N, C-alpha and C positions, 0 to 999 in steps of 0.2 A: 399489420406486419408488412415488412418489406419483402418483396419477391426477389429471389436471387436465382438467376438462371443456372448458376453453377451447381445448385443443389436440387434441381428439378422444380416441381410445383409445390413443394412443401411451404407452409406458411411460417416456419421457423427460420430466423436468420442463420447464415452459415456458422457464425461464431457460437451460437447457442447449440446447434447440432454438434459441433466439434467438441464442445465442453461436455455435452451429454454423452456422446459416444466414448470420449476419452475417460470419463470418470465413472460412467454407469450410474451415477448418483442422481436421484430425484431431487435431493435437497438443493443442489446447485441449480438445476433447471427451474425449480420452484422459486429460488431467490431471483434468478434472472427474469422469470415471467412476472414476478411481482414488481419489477422495476419499470414496467411499461407506463405506469401512472406516477412516476417519481416526482414530477414537477407540479403536482396538484398542491393547492394551498394547504399549509399546515404539515407537509411531509418533509421537505428538505428546503431550507431557506438560504438566502444570500448570507445571512448571519452564520449558518452552519458551515458554509463554504469558507467564509472568512476565519472562523474558528479553526478549521482544519489547516488552512494556509498559515495561521499563526503558530500552530503546533510544529509545523515543518520549519518555519523560520526560527523558532526556539531551538529545534533540534540542530539546525545548521550552526547557530551561535554556540551552543553547548559543545558541539563537535570541534569547532574551530578553537575553542578554549582548552581542548583536550579533556573534556568532562564527559566521560562515557555514562556515568550514572545519571546525570541530568538529561543527557540525550535519550536515555531509556525511558524517561517519564512519558514520552510520546507513545509508548507501547502498552497494550492491555496486558494484564497478568497472564492471560491464556493465549498470547501471541504464538504464532508459528512463523518462523523465518525459513523460506525456501530459497536456496541459492545454489551455486555451482557445486558446493560440497555436500549437498543433501538438505535434509529437513531437520530443524531444531525447534522444539516446542517448549513453551513455558518461559516466562520473563527471566527467571534465574538462569536457565540454560542459554538463552540468547545473550544475556548480559555477559556470562562467562566466556562465550565464544567471541564477542566483541573485544573483551579485555585481553584475551589470548592473542587475537589477530592484530590488535592495535594497542600495544602496551604503553605507548607514550605519545606525546604531542608530535614528535617527528614522524612517527608511523601514521598518525591520524591526518596530518596536513590540514588543508583548507577544503572544506566540502561545499559544493554548490548544487542545489536542486533546480531543475528546470521543469516546471509542471506543464503537462500537456492538457490534462482535463481533470475536473473534479465533478463527478456525477453522483447525484443523490439516488439512492436505491430504496426510497421510501423513508418513513420515520426511523431515525436512529442508525442508518447505515449509508455508507458512501464508498465509491470506488475512485481511486486516484492513480493516474499514470504519469510517468515522466522519465527524465534522465537525471543521472547524478554524475558529477565530476569531482575527483579528488586530486587536488594539486599538492604534491609533496616536493621536498627538496631534490629528490633523486629521480622522480618520475611523475607522470600524470595518468590516472586510471579513469576510465569512463564506463558507464553502463546504463541500464534502464531499470525501472521498477513498476510494479503493479501493487497497490496497497488497498486492502479491504479495511474500512474503518467502521468502528462501532461507537455510538455515543453512550458514555457511562455517566454515573453520577458526578464524577470529577471532570467531565468534558469528553472531547473526542479522542479516541485512542486507536492505534493500529492493531487490528486483530490478525491480519495475514499480510506478510511482507514477502513478495516474490521479487528479489533483486537479482539481476544478472549482469 
């Protein structure tokens, strides 16, 4: 573990301590602790990363066509979306929210993702961070995202989307 003088002599990285204290949840701490060996053979491969990048590329293309339903194929059925307006869980609720906020191609504009990192969290899970830019006729919006991914039978899907 990395020693961080800002948190004293604890062996936990500062980010892990912040998540632990903010959530109080052992499950998140356990998930992060399990990621220490994420690059071992057989856990998270270059092919897994490429698959995730392809899902995001497919989402960009669907969005740019004005196709929310195909865009939503990148999400797990049990997705939770956490944004500036709160938390929405379940693929149906998240889809309804997208359709309400982006009712047509003009509102959707042209979406671009700029990925910062794709990190394996062991077999079947990954963490992706990056920025998004939405170019529309009347404005340009930008923000960031953190995505927790899960590998399902049908491929990699977004389980948690924290966009801001």
